[in-house]
N, C-alpha and C positions, 0 to 999 in steps of 0.2 A: 504494500500500500504506500503511495507517495506521501512524502512529508508535506503536510498542509501549510506549513509556514513558508515554504519556498514557492516562488512563482513558477509557472509552467516551464520557463526556460532555465530554471535552476538557480536564478539569482535570489538573494534574500530581499524581502520587502524593505522599503525605506522606513526609517523611524517615523512615527506619526507626527511628531512635532515638525519635522522637516517638510513632510507632505502638506501640512497645514499652512505652510508659508507660501504655497503656490496660490496664485490668484487666477480667476477666470478672465479677468480684464487684462488687456495688454497695454493699457495706458501708461504713460511715464510715471504718473502718481502711484499706480498699483505696483509697477516695477520697483520704484524707490521703496515702497512700504515692504515688499517681500524681501528685497535685498537688505534693508536695515534690520528687519526681523531676524533674518539668517545671521547677520553679523552680530547682533546682540545675543543670540542664542549660542552660536558656534564659535564666535570670535574672529573667524577669517573665512574667506572664500576665494578661490582662484577663478580665472576667467572661464575655463572649460566647465567647471562645476556650475557656475552661475548660468551659463548657457544651457547646460543639460538639465539641471534640477529646477531652475527658476524660469527657464524659457526667456531669458534676457539676452538678446543678441548684442546690444550695445551697452556693455557693462561699464566701460570707461565714462560715458556721458552721465550715467546714473550715479556713479561714484563722485564725479565732478559736482553734480547738483547737491548730493548729500553733504559734501565738504563745504562748498561755497555759498549755497543758498540757505542751508540748514545748520551749518556750523559743526558738523560731526567731524571728529578727528579719525581719519582713516589713512593709515600708511600703506605704501605700496612696496613690495619686495618682488624682484624678478626671480622666477623659478623655471626649471625645465620640467614640463609635465606632459605625459603621453595622452594623446586623444584616444577615443574609443577604438580607432583602427590601429593604434599602437605607434603612431608617429610622434616623435618628441618635438615639442614646441616650447619656445621661451614665452611665458605668459606672466601676467601680473597676479600676485597673491595679495589681496586686500586684507589688511589687519585692522580690526576695530580697536580703538584705544579710548574706552569710556572714561578712564581716570584723567585723561588729558583734555577732555571736552571743556570748552569755555576758557581755555588758557590762551 
């Protein structure tokens, strides 16, 4: 009998709190909200994960808005990250710094 916790393709389901961060709207506002919720919960997100998990294709503009319009402290670190097809890319890892906000 198959393991009911695994998806049909064998992958583990995503944690509920991360799935709850997805929005049915694709507006800039909804993207900012889901991105900020992820950052506040998980602390960081890379470009590939934001595209795959949050369906945000333009991650950099949303980060720019969160930084400059809303004053959130989000640092960027460059990392090498494989895509789903296994190719290695240099992408941004955005790190949320709540203790630095308002400074």
